[in-house]
N, CA, C and O atoms as a GROMACS GRO file, in nm:
protein
  548
    1MET      N    1   5.412  -8.602  15.089
    1MET     CA    2   5.517  -8.498  14.953
    1MET      C    3   5.631  -8.596  14.928
    1MET      O    4   5.696  -8.660  15.010
    2ALA      N    5   5.638  -8.593  14.807
    2ALA     CA    6   5.754  -8.670  14.732
    2ALA      C    7   5.887  -8.630  14.762
    2ALA      O    8   5.930  -8.515  14.757
    3ASN      N    9   5.961  -8.752  14.802
    3ASN     CA   10   6.079  -8.714  14.838
    3ASN      C   11   6.170  -8.631  14.740
    3ASN      O   12   6.260  -8.559  14.784
    4GLU      N   13   6.151  -8.640  14.645
    4GLU     CA   14   6.187  -8.561  14.516
    4GLU      C   15   6.161  -8.403  14.542
    4GLU      O   16   6.255  -8.329  14.572
    5THR      N   17   6.033  -8.358  14.530
    5THR     CA   18   6.006  -8.242  14.606
    5THR      C   19   6.059  -8.198  14.732
    5THR      O   20   6.090  -8.081  14.753
    6LYS      N   21   6.071  -8.285  14.811
    6LYS     CA   22   6.119  -8.237  14.947
    6LYS      C   23   6.266  -8.195  14.928
    6LYS      O   24   6.313  -8.102  14.994
    7THR      N   25   6.341  -8.266  14.833
    7THR     CA   26   6.502  -8.256  14.790
    7THR      C   27   6.499  -8.126  14.743
    7THR      O   28   6.578  -8.045  14.793
    8LYS      N   29   6.409  -8.086  14.642
    8LYS     CA   30   6.414  -7.986  14.551
    8LYS      C   31   6.374  -7.835  14.633
    8LYS      O   32   6.418  -7.725  14.599
    9LEU      N   33   6.302  -7.855  14.722
    9LEU     CA   34   6.272  -7.730  14.841
    9LEU      C   35   6.412  -7.720  14.931
    9LEU      O   36   6.471  -7.614  14.952
   10ARG      N   37   6.448  -7.832  14.972
   10ARG     CA   38   6.582  -7.767  15.032
   10ARG      C   39   6.680  -7.715  14.949
   10ARG      O   40   6.732  -7.606  14.971
   11LYS      N   41   6.712  -7.797  14.842
   11LYS     CA   42   6.823  -7.722  14.740
   11LYS      C   43   6.784  -7.580  14.712
   11LYS      O   44   6.871  -7.496  14.687
   12PHE      N   45   6.629  -7.543  14.717
   12PHE     CA   46   6.619  -7.411  14.668
   12PHE      C   47   6.640  -7.318  14.784
   12PHE      O   48   6.710  -7.218  14.766
   13ARG      N   49   6.577  -7.345  14.921
   13ARG     CA   50   6.594  -7.254  15.003
   13ARG      C   51   6.779  -7.212  15.050
   13ARG      O   52   6.820  -7.100  15.081
   14LEU      N   53   6.869  -7.351  15.041
   14LEU     CA   54   7.017  -7.308  15.028
   14LEU      C   55   7.051  -7.233  14.932
   14LEU      O   56   7.115  -7.129  14.950
   15GLY      N   57   7.017  -7.271  14.829
   15GLY     CA   58   7.075  -7.206  14.689
   15GLY      C   59   7.076  -7.059  14.696
   15GLY      O   60   7.164  -6.984  14.653
   16THR      N   61   6.943  -7.019  14.770
   16THR     CA   62   6.869  -6.865  14.752
   16THR      C   63   6.947  -6.774  14.833
   16THR      O   64   6.969  -6.660  14.791
   17SER      N   65   6.996  -6.818  14.961
   17SER     CA   66   7.017  -6.751  15.064
   17SER      C   67   7.117  -6.621  15.053
   17SER      O   68   7.143  -6.540  15.141
   18ARG      N   69   7.173  -6.626  14.895
   18ARG     CA   70   7.295  -6.524  14.920
   18ARG      C   71   7.277  -6.478  14.778
   18ARG      O   72   7.378  -6.440  14.718
   19ALA      N   73   7.138  -6.477  14.709
   19ALA     CA   74   7.106  -6.434  14.585
   19ALA      C   75   7.085  -6.305  14.576
   19ALA      O   76   7.018  -6.242  14.658
   20LYS      N   77   7.140  -6.253  14.472
   20LYS     CA   78   7.170  -6.116  14.462
   20LYS      C   79   7.014  -6.055  14.370
   20LYS      O   80   6.989  -5.935  14.356
   21ASP      N   81   6.933  -6.158  14.322
   21ASP     CA   82   6.805  -6.131  14.248
   21ASP      C   83   6.712  -6.167  14.316
   21ASP      O   84   6.754  -6.241  14.405
   22PRO      N   85   6.568  -6.148  14.321
   22PRO     CA   86   6.481  -6.232  14.380
   22PRO      C   87   6.479  -6.378  14.306
   22PRO      O   88   6.499  -6.390  14.186
   23GLN      N   89   6.452  -6.482  14.388
   23GLN     CA   90   6.435  -6.583  14.337
   23GLN      C   91   6.302  -6.655  14.378
   23GLN      O   92   6.270  -6.660  14.497
   24ALA      N   93   6.222  -6.711  14.276
   24ALA     CA   94   6.065  -6.779  14.324
   24ALA      C   95   6.082  -6.924  14.214
   24ALA      O   96   6.148  -6.930  14.110
   25VAL      N   97   6.013  -7.010  14.267
   25VAL     CA   98   5.928  -7.099  14.256
   25VAL      C   99   5.809  -7.138  14.296
   25VAL      O  100   5.782  -7.138  14.416
   26ILE      N  101   5.703  -7.184  14.187
   26ILE     CA  102   5.595  -7.204  14.188
   26ILE      C  103   5.551  -7.365  14.203
   26ILE      O  104   5.588  -7.461  14.135
   27TYR      N  105   5.476  -7.360  14.295
   27TYR     CA  106   5.419  -7.513  14.320
   27TYR      C  107   5.280  -7.534  14.342
   27TYR      O  108   5.214  -7.467  14.421
   28GLU      N  109   5.232  -7.634  14.267
   28GLU     CA  110   5.088  -7.651  14.270
   28GLU      C  111   5.024  -7.794  14.321
   28GLU      O  112   5.108  -7.882  14.340
   29ILE      N  113   4.908  -7.824  14.342
   29ILE     CA  114   4.852  -7.958  14.407
   29ILE      C  115   4.822  -8.055  14.260
   29ILE      O  116   4.748  -8.018  14.168
   30ASP      N  117   4.867  -8.131  14.261
   30ASP     CA  118   4.831  -8.218  14.117
   30ASP      C  119   4.661  -8.301  14.186
   30ASP      O  120   4.648  -8.386  14.274
   31LYS      N  121   4.566  -8.238  14.109
   31LYS     CA  122   4.466  -8.270  14.132
   31LYS      C  123   4.438  -8.465  14.124
   31LYS      O  124   4.361  -8.519  14.203
   32LYS      N  125   4.493  -8.520  14.050
   32LYS     CA  126   4.478  -8.672  14.042
   32LYS      C  127   4.579  -8.739  14.139
   32LYS      O  128   4.537  -8.851  14.170
   33THR      N  129   4.685  -8.712  14.190
   33THR     CA  130   4.746  -8.771  14.265
   33THR      C  131   4.748  -8.684  14.427
   33THR      O  132   4.771  -8.746  14.530
   34LEU      N  133   4.728  -8.579  14.425
   34LEU     CA  134   4.698  -8.502  14.538
   34LEU      C  135   4.861  -8.443  14.580
   34LEU      O  136   4.888  -8.377  14.680
   35GLU      N  137   4.946  -8.482  14.484
   35GLU     CA  138   5.103  -8.432  14.555
   35GLU      C  139   5.116  -8.282  14.528
   35GLU      O  140   5.057  -8.213  14.445
   36VAL      N  141   5.199  -8.253  14.609
   36VAL     CA  142   5.244  -8.115  14.582
   36VAL      C  143   5.371  -8.123  14.493
   36VAL      O  144   5.457  -8.202  14.531
   37ARG      N  145   5.399  -8.038  14.360
   37ARG     CA  146   5.466  -8.059  14.278
   37ARG      C  147   5.488  -7.930  14.221
   37ARG      O  148   5.399  -7.845  14.212
   38ALA      N  149   5.648  -7.909  14.167
   38ALA     CA  150   5.698  -7.808  14.112
   38ALA      C  151   5.593  -7.793  13.975
   38ALA      O  152   5.574  -7.892  13.905
   39VAL      N  153   5.524  -7.653  13.942
   39VAL     CA  154   5.470  -7.623  13.814
   39VAL      C  155   5.563  -7.669  13.712
   39VAL      O  156   5.528  -7.763  13.640
   40ASP      N  157   5.680  -7.614  13.696
   40ASP     CA  158   5.773  -7.643  13.599
   40ASP      C  159   5.901  -7.598  13.662
   40ASP      O  160   5.899  -7.533  13.767
   41ASP      N  161   6.022  -7.635  13.597
   41ASP     CA  162   6.162  -7.612  13.641
   41ASP      C  163   6.197  -7.465  13.630
   41ASP      O  164   6.317  -7.437  13.630
   42GLU      N  165   6.111  -7.372  13.622
   42GLU     CA  166   6.187  -7.263  13.606
   42GLU      C  167   6.208  -7.159  13.749
   42GLU      O  168   6.118  -7.144  13.830
   43VAL      N  169   6.325  -7.104  13.758
   43VAL     CA  170   6.341  -7.003  13.856
   43VAL      C  171   6.310  -6.889  13.829
   43VAL      O  172   6.359  -6.859  13.720
   44TYR      N  173   6.252  -6.806  13.875
   44TYR     CA  174   6.187  -6.670  13.829
   44TYR      C  175   6.280  -6.552  13.921
   44TYR      O  176   6.289  -6.543  14.043
   45SER      N  177   6.328  -6.487  13.838
   45SER     CA  178   6.392  -6.417  13.886
   45SER      C  179   6.379  -6.238  13.893
   45SER      O  180   6.452  -6.151  13.940
   46ASP      N  181   6.251  -6.236  13.822
   46ASP     CA  182   6.187  -6.083  13.840
   46ASP      C  183   6.026  -6.106  13.875
   46ASP      O  184   5.958  -6.206  13.851
   47VAL      N  185   5.998  -6.012  13.922
   47VAL     CA  186   5.826  -6.034  13.993
   47VAL      C  187   5.750  -6.020  13.872
   47VAL      O  188   5.635  -6.064  13.867
   48GLN      N  189   5.804  -5.962  13.771
   48GLN     CA  190   5.683  -5.970  13.657
   48GLN      C  191   5.657  -6.065  13.588
   48GLN      O  192   5.547  -6.075  13.534
   49SER      N  193   5.771  -6.171  13.574
   49SER     CA  194   5.757  -6.254  13.474
   49SER      C  195   5.678  -6.380  13.599
   49SER      O  196   5.616  -6.482  13.568
   50LEU      N  197   5.702  -6.337  13.715
   50LEU     CA  198   5.625  -6.465  13.792
   50LEU      C  199   5.489  -6.406  13.820
   50LEU      O  200   5.413  -6.489  13.870
   51ALA      N  201   5.442  -6.296  13.802
   51ALA     CA  202   5.292  -6.265  13.809
   51ALA      C  203   5.243  -6.295  13.696
   51ALA      O  204   5.125  -6.330  13.699
   52ASP      N  205   5.306  -6.294  13.572
   52ASP     CA  206   5.264  -6.348  13.430
   52ASP      C  207   5.242  -6.493  13.441
   52ASP      O  208   5.155  -6.527  13.361
   53GLU      N  209   5.288  -6.595  13.512
   53GLU     CA  210   5.289  -6.698  13.542
   53GLU      C  211   5.169  -6.744  13.645
   53GLU      O  212   5.128  -6.860  13.639
   54LEU      N  213   5.124  -6.667  13.724
   54LEU     CA  214   4.986  -6.689  13.793
   54LEU      C  215   4.865  -6.732  13.731
   54LEU      O  216   4.819  -6.663  13.640
   55PRO      N  217   4.804  -6.842  13.768
   55PRO     CA  218   4.692  -6.850  13.681
   55PRO      C  219   4.571  -6.766  13.759
   55PRO      O  220   4.563  -6.753  13.881
   56ASP      N  221   4.474  -6.710  13.653
   56ASP     CA  222   4.356  -6.621  13.711
   56ASP      C  223   4.281  -6.721  13.794
   56ASP      O  224   4.272  -6.668  13.905
   57HIS      N  225   4.228  -6.825  13.797
   57HIS     CA  226   4.151  -6.926  13.865
   57HIS      C  227   4.209  -7.032  13.939
   57HIS      O  228   4.129  -7.105  13.997
   58ALA      N  229   4.337  -7.058  13.950
   58ALA     CA  230   4.371  -7.168  14.030
   58ALA      C  231   4.477  -7.113  14.172
   58ALA      O  232   4.541  -7.010  14.148
   59PRO      N  233   4.489  -7.153  14.264
   59PRO     CA  234   4.584  -7.150  14.385
   59PRO      C  235   4.705  -7.192  14.348
   59PRO      O  236   4.718  -7.290  14.274
   60ARG      N  237   4.822  -7.111  14.404
   60ARG     CA  238   4.954  -7.170  14.382
   60ARG      C  239   5.012  -7.132  14.528
   60ARG      O  240   4.974  -7.040  14.601
   61PHE      N  241   5.128  -7.243  14.557
   61PHE     CA  242   5.230  -7.194  14.661
   61PHE      C  243   5.358  -7.161  14.584
   61PHE      O  244   5.421  -7.239  14.512
   62VAL      N  245   5.389  -7.015  14.616
   62VAL     CA  246   5.518  -6.971  14.563
   62VAL      C  247   5.616  -6.946  14.657
   62VAL      O  248   5.593  -6.881  14.758
   63LEU      N  249   5.746  -7.003  14.626
   63LEU     CA  250   5.844  -6.991  14.742
   63LEU      C  251   5.915  -6.894  14.698
   63LEU      O  252   5.963  -6.903  14.585
   64LEU      N  253   5.935  -6.785  14.772
   64LEU     CA  254   6.005  -6.658  14.723
   64LEU      C  255   6.155  -6.637  14.816
   64LEU      O  256   6.149  -6.655  14.937
   65SER      N  257   6.259  -6.608  14.766
   65SER     CA  258   6.355  -6.569  14.850
   65SER      C  259   6.386  -6.425  14.777
   65SER      O  260   6.397  -6.421  14.654
   66TYR      N  261   6.398  -6.327  14.843
   66TYR     CA  262   6.366  -6.161  14.799
   66TYR      C  263   6.501  -6.097  14.879
   66TYR      O  264   6.503  -6.089  15.002
   67PRO      N  265   6.605  -6.054  14.798
   67PRO     CA  266   6.682  -5.985  14.881
   67PRO      C  267   6.635  -5.839  14.890
   67PRO      O  268   6.552  -5.794  14.812
   68LEU      N  269   6.687  -5.772  14.983
   68LEU     CA  270   6.601  -5.637  15.024
   68LEU      C  271   6.760  -5.560  15.075
   68LEU      O  272   6.844  -5.632  15.128
   69THR      N  273   6.776  -5.470  15.062
   69THR     CA  274   6.885  -5.401  15.123
   69THR      C  275   6.769  -5.282  15.249
   69THR      O  276   6.674  -5.216  15.207
   70LEU      N  277   6.804  -5.284  15.359
   70LEU     CA  278   6.721  -5.254  15.452
   70LEU      C  279   6.762  -5.111  15.492
   70LEU      O  280   6.883  -5.095  15.504
   71THR      N  281   6.674  -4.993  15.518
   71THR     CA  282   6.666  -4.872  15.548
   71THR      C  283   6.781  -4.880  15.659
   71THR      O  284   6.819  -4.979  15.722
   72PRO      N  285   6.835  -4.713  15.663
   72PRO     CA  286   6.889  -4.727  15.784
   72PRO      C  287   6.837  -4.759  15.923
   72PRO      O  288   6.895  -4.826  16.009
   73HIS      N  289   6.722  -4.704  15.932
   73HIS     CA  290   6.662  -4.696  16.053
   73HIS      C  291   6.611  -4.806  16.103
   73HIS      O  292   6.581  -4.820  16.222
   74GLN      N  293   6.595  -4.912  15.991
   74GLN     CA  294   6.563  -5.058  16.024
   74GLN      C  295   6.694  -5.120  16.068
   74GLN      O  296   6.690  -5.192  16.168
   75ASP      N  297   6.805  -5.103  16.010
   75ASP     CA  298   6.940  -5.187  16.018
   75ASP      C  299   7.035  -5.113  15.936
   75ASP      O  300   7.072  -5.188  15.846
   76SER      N  301   7.082  -5.015  15.930
   76SER     CA  302   7.195  -4.951  15.874
   76SER      C  303   7.238  -5.004  15.750
   76SER      O  304   7.355  -5.023  15.716
   77GLY      N  305   7.115  -5.032  15.671
   77GLY     CA  306   7.153  -5.093  15.504
   77GLY      C  307   7.203  -5.206  15.504
   77GLY      O  308   7.251  -5.216  15.391
   78ARG      N  309   7.223  -5.295  15.557
   78ARG     CA  310   7.239  -5.452  15.599
   78ARG      C  311   7.152  -5.486  15.448
   78ARG      O  312   7.056  -5.430  15.396
   79GLN      N  313   7.225  -5.592  15.409
   79GLN     CA  314   7.152  -5.665  15.324
   79GLN      C  315   7.061  -5.819  15.392
   79GLN      O  316   7.116  -5.913  15.449
   80SER      N  317   6.925  -5.805  15.366
   80SER     CA  318   6.857  -5.895  15.402
   80SER      C  319   6.801  -5.990  15.316
   80SER      O  320   6.748  -5.938  15.218
   81VAL      N  321   6.793  -6.155  15.320
   81VAL     CA  322   6.717  -6.194  15.228
   81VAL      C  323   6.588  -6.271  15.260
   81VAL      O  324   6.592  -6.394  15.250
   82PRO      N  325   6.458  -6.204  15.301
   82PRO     CA  326   6.387  -6.303  15.347
   82PRO      C  327   6.323  -6.408  15.254
   82PRO      O  328   6.291  -6.392  15.137
   83TYR      N  329   6.311  -6.522  15.332
   83TYR     CA  330   6.249  -6.666  15.222
   83TYR      C  331   6.098  -6.656  15.288
   83TYR      O  332   6.080  -6.674  15.409
   84VAL      N  333   6.008  -6.632  15.211
   84VAL     CA  334   5.905  -6.656  15.243
   84VAL      C  335   5.804  -6.730  15.146
   84VAL      O  336   5.842  -6.737  15.029
   85MET      N  337   5.694  -6.781  15.172
   85MET     CA  338   5.593  -6.824  15.092
   85MET      C  339   5.467  -6.777  15.061
   85MET      O  340   5.382  -6.769  15.149
   86LEU      N  341   5.443  -6.741  14.939
   86LEU     CA  342   5.306  -6.664  14.887
   86LEU      C  343   5.221  -6.806  14.881
   86LEU      O  344   5.243  -6.914  14.826
   87TYR      N  345   5.106  -6.748  14.968
   87TYR     CA  346   5.017  -6.833  14.952
   87TYR      C  347   4.887  -6.754  14.826
   87TYR      O  348   4.808  -6.664  14.856
   88TYR      N  349   4.895  -6.801  14.728
   88TYR     CA  350   4.807  -6.740  14.616
   88TYR      C  351   4.705  -6.801  14.602
   88TYR      O  352   4.710  -6.908  14.542
   89MET      N  353   4.593  -6.758  14.648
   89MET     CA  354   4.456  -6.777  14.630
   89MET      C  355   4.336  -6.688  14.553
   89MET      O  356   4.249  -6.628  14.616
   90PRO      N  357   4.345  -6.689  14.429
   90PRO     CA  358   4.246  -6.596  14.397
   90PRO      C  359   4.113  -6.605  14.441
   90PRO      O  360   4.079  -6.719  14.474
   91ILE      N  361   4.028  -6.515  14.451
   91ILE     CA  362   3.886  -6.517  14.516
   91ILE      C  363   3.813  -6.597  14.405
   91ILE      O  364   3.721  -6.665  14.452
   92THR      N  365   3.828  -6.608  14.278
   92THR     CA  366   3.739  -6.692  14.194
   92THR      C  367   3.771  -6.832  14.174
   92THR      O  368   3.739  -6.889  14.070
   93CYS      N  369   3.836  -6.891  14.271
   93CYS     CA  370   3.874  -7.036  14.312
   93CYS      C  371   3.750  -7.105  14.355
   93CYS      O  372   3.662  -7.045  14.418
   94ASN      N  373   3.740  -7.246  14.317
   94ASN     CA  374   3.618  -7.256  14.387
   94ASN      C  375   3.646  -7.370  14.500
   94ASN      O  376   3.752  -7.431  14.491
   95SER      N  377   3.559  -7.402  14.603
   95SER     CA  378   3.588  -7.413  14.739
   95SER      C  379   3.632  -7.537  14.745
   95SER      O  380   3.702  -7.550  14.845
   96GLU      N  381   3.618  -7.666  14.663
   96GLU     CA  382   3.692  -7.749  14.689
   96GLU      C  383   3.842  -7.750  14.670
   96GLU      O  384   3.916  -7.816  14.743
   97VAL      N  385   3.884  -7.676  14.572
   97VAL     CA  386   4.024  -7.628  14.535
   97VAL      C  387   4.103  -7.546  14.669
   97VAL      O  388   4.218  -7.556  14.711
   98LYS      N  389   3.992  -7.464  14.714
   98LYS     CA  390   4.048  -7.394  14.833
   98LYS      C  391   4.091  -7.461  14.948
   98LYS      O  392   4.191  -7.435  15.015
   99MET      N  393   4.002  -7.558  14.968
   99MET     CA  394   4.016  -7.637  15.097
   99MET      C  395   4.129  -7.746  15.062
   99MET      O  396   4.190  -7.786  15.162
  100LEU      N  397   4.162  -7.792  14.964
  100LEU     CA  398   4.285  -7.878  14.916
  100LEU      C  399   4.376  -7.791  14.934
  100LEU      O  400   4.461  -7.847  15.003
  101TYR      N  401   4.414  -7.666  14.907
  101TYR     CA  402   4.514  -7.608  14.927
  101TYR      C  403   4.546  -7.513  15.086
  101TYR      O  404   4.650  -7.467  15.132
  102ALA      N  405   4.426  -7.512  15.129
  102ALA     CA  406   4.440  -7.502  15.291
  102ALA      C  407   4.488  -7.587  15.359
  102ALA      O  408   4.570  -7.559  15.445
  103GLY      N  409   4.444  -7.725  15.333
  103GLY     CA  410   4.492  -7.848  15.375
  103GLY      C  411   4.642  -7.867  15.350
  103GLY      O  412   4.706  -7.930  15.435
  104ALA      N  413   4.697  -7.823  15.251
  104ALA     CA  414   4.834  -7.840  15.243
  104ALA      C  415   4.914  -7.746  15.290
  104ALA      O  416   5.030  -7.776  15.317
  105LYS      N  417   4.868  -7.616  15.307
  105LYS     CA  418   4.935  -7.509  15.339
  105LYS      C  419   5.048  -7.526  15.477
  105LYS      O  420   5.159  -7.484  15.447
  106GLU      N  421   5.041  -7.562  15.572
  106GLU     CA  422   5.113  -7.594  15.658
  106GLU      C  423   5.203  -7.724  15.638
  106GLU      O  424   5.292  -7.739  15.722
  107LEU      N  425   5.193  -7.804  15.552
  107LEU     CA  426   5.290  -7.911  15.521
  107LEU      C  427   5.404  -7.861  15.425
  107LEU      O  428   5.522  -7.896  15.431
  108VAL      N  429   5.336  -7.751  15.315
  108VAL     CA  430   5.452  -7.707  15.227
  108VAL      C  431   5.518  -7.590  15.330
  108VAL      O  432   5.641  -7.584  15.328
  109ARG      N  433   5.451  -7.502  15.416
  109ARG     CA  434   5.523  -7.427  15.506
  109ARG      C  435   5.659  -7.502  15.580
  109ARG      O  436   5.774  -7.459  15.574
  110ASN      N  437   5.609  -7.634  15.655
  110ASN     CA  438   5.708  -7.668  15.717
  110ASN      C  439   5.812  -7.739  15.626
  110ASN      O  440   5.932  -7.740  15.654
  111THR      N  441   5.765  -7.792  15.528
  111THR     CA  442   5.872  -7.877  15.428
  111THR      C  443   5.979  -7.783  15.371
  111THR      O  444   6.099  -7.808  15.364
  112SER      N  445   5.920  -7.674  15.333
  112SER     CA  446   6.027  -7.561  15.291
  112SER      C  447   6.081  -7.481  15.383
  112SER      O  448   6.187  -7.433  15.343
  113GLU      N  449   6.046  -7.442  15.507
  113GLU     CA  450   6.113  -7.411  15.611
  113GLU      C  451   6.131  -7.244  15.574
  113GLU      O  452   6.236  -7.180  15.574
  114VAL      N  453   5.988  -7.191  15.539
  114VAL     CA  454   5.996  -7.050  15.503
  114VAL      C  455   5.959  -6.978  15.631
  114VAL      O  456   5.882  -7.019  15.717
  115GLY      N  457   6.036  -6.849  15.629
  115GLY     CA  458   6.034  -6.776  15.784
  115GLY      C  459   5.896  -6.719  15.809
  115GLY      O  460   5.864  -6.676  15.920
  116ARG      N  461   5.802  -6.720  15.690
  116ARG     CA  462   5.659  -6.671  15.698
  116ARG      C  463   5.604  -6.697  15.575
  116ARG      O  464   5.666  -6.730  15.474
  117ILE      N  465   5.432  -6.674  15.592
  117ILE     CA  466   5.337  -6.699  15.473
  117ILE      C  467   5.298  -6.583  15.456
  117ILE      O  468   5.276  -6.518  15.559
  118ILE      N  469   5.274  -6.503  15.296
  118ILE     CA  470   5.215  -6.379  15.275
  118ILE      C  471   5.104  -6.438  15.196
  118ILE      O  472   5.138  -6.506  15.099
  119GLU      N  473   4.947  -6.420  15.225
  119GLU     CA  474   4.861  -6.430  15.173
  119GLU      C  475   4.832  -6.307  15.047
  119GLU      O  476   4.808  -6.188  15.070
  120ILE      N  477   4.841  -6.368  14.917
  120ILE     CA  478   4.777  -6.297  14.802
  120ILE      C  479   4.642  -6.324  14.745
  120ILE      O  480   4.597  -6.436  14.766
  121ASP      N  481   4.571  -6.243  14.677
  121ASP     CA  482   4.496  -6.335  14.610
  121ASP      C  483   4.490  -6.240  14.450
  121ASP      O  484   4.380  -6.216  14.398
  122SER      N  485   4.572  -6.212  14.410
  122SER     CA  486   4.596  -6.141  14.301
  122SER      C  487   4.739  -6.139  14.229
  122SER      O  488   4.827  -6.140  14.316
  123ALA      N  489   4.787  -6.138  14.111
  123ALA     CA  490   4.918  -6.132  14.066
  123ALA      C  491   4.952  -5.989  14.079
  123ALA      O  492   5.072  -5.959  14.086
  124GLU      N  493   4.853  -5.891  14.085
  124GLU     CA  494   4.896  -5.736  14.103
  124GLU      C  495   4.954  -5.721  14.243
  124GLU      O  496   5.047  -5.644  14.263
  125ASP      N  497   4.898  -5.798  14.342
  125ASP     CA  498   4.937  -5.803  14.467
  125ASP      C  499   5.119  -5.826  14.497
  125ASP      O  500   5.167  -5.809  14.609
  126LEU      N  501   5.203  -5.868  14.373
  126LEU     CA  502   5.311  -5.885  14.365
  126LEU      C  503   5.358  -5.726  14.374
  126LEU      O  504   5.444  -5.684  14.452
  127GLU      N  505   5.297  -5.657  14.294
  127GLU     CA  506   5.403  -5.494  14.273
  127GLU      C  507   5.420  -5.460  14.410
  127GLU      O  508   5.505  -5.376  14.438
  128ASP      N  509   5.352  -5.512  14.497
  128ASP     CA  510   5.373  -5.469  14.646
  128ASP      C  511   5.448  -5.542  14.747
  128ASP      O  512   5.455  -5.514  14.867
  129ILE      N  513   5.524  -5.674  14.666
  129ILE     CA  514   5.570  -5.748  14.752
  129ILE      C  515   5.706  -5.682  14.873
  129ILE      O  516   5.721  -5.718  14.989
  130GLU      N  517   5.787  -5.582  14.801
  130GLU     CA  518   5.895  -5.547  14.858
  130GLU      C  519   5.848  -5.488  14.994
  130GLU      O  520   5.912  -5.504  15.098
  131ASP      N  521   5.716  -5.410  14.984
  131ASP     CA  522   5.689  -5.335  15.098
  131ASP      C  523   5.641  -5.420  15.201
  131ASP      O  524   5.670  -5.396  15.318
  132LYS      N  525   5.561  -5.530  15.165
  132LYS     CA  526   5.549  -5.639  15.253
  132LYS      C  527   5.639  -5.716  15.315
  132LYS      O  528   5.611  -5.784  15.414
  133LEU      N  529   5.735  -5.712  15.268
  133LEU     CA  530   5.839  -5.801  15.308
  133LEU      C  531   5.933  -5.692  15.399
  133LEU      O  532   5.991  -5.743  15.494
  134LYS      N  533   5.947  -5.585  15.384
  134LYS     CA  534   6.023  -5.453  15.462
  134LYS      C  535   5.937  -5.469  15.589
  134LYS      O  536   6.007  -5.469  15.690
  135GLU      N  537   5.820  -5.481  15.609
  135GLU     CA  538   5.735  -5.433  15.702
  135GLU      C  539   5.781  -5.557  15.838
  135GLU      O  540   5.782  -5.542  15.960
  136HIS      N  541   5.808  -5.654  15.769
  136HIS     CA  542   5.840  -5.792  15.883
  136HIS      C  543   5.969  -5.777  15.893
  136HIS      O  544   5.997  -5.839  15.996
  137SER      N  545   6.088  -5.723  15.838
  137SER     CA  546   6.248  -5.745  15.823
  137SER      C  547   6.299  -5.694  15.967
  137SER      O  548   6.419  -5.695  15.994
   0.00000   0.00000   0.00000
């Protein structure tokens, strides 16, 4: 993984820990160089625009910082900001691409220092992301 990418990942993680809105960046593997890189310089702050950017037939790594207010039985309504990696793998991907992303999954996880990985296979899965995050908070 390029140093520039590592620096961006670290900066994103540190910059989102106190965010009031969801923050997400999308990463892909460049098929020519096999480098993990940001798809664009966009930081998505709402789940719908993020869902719109996910391609139908190509996997992505999405780093997501998502502010939650925990319910009283979880922890007296305090604010929590889980930092996770969404491992987006549409079922229509070809096996070569699936293997490429599967091989890079731990590298991206370790470099980005996310708390956990949530696997999704369609953009619609993002509609339930808050519930998925609360399950483990």
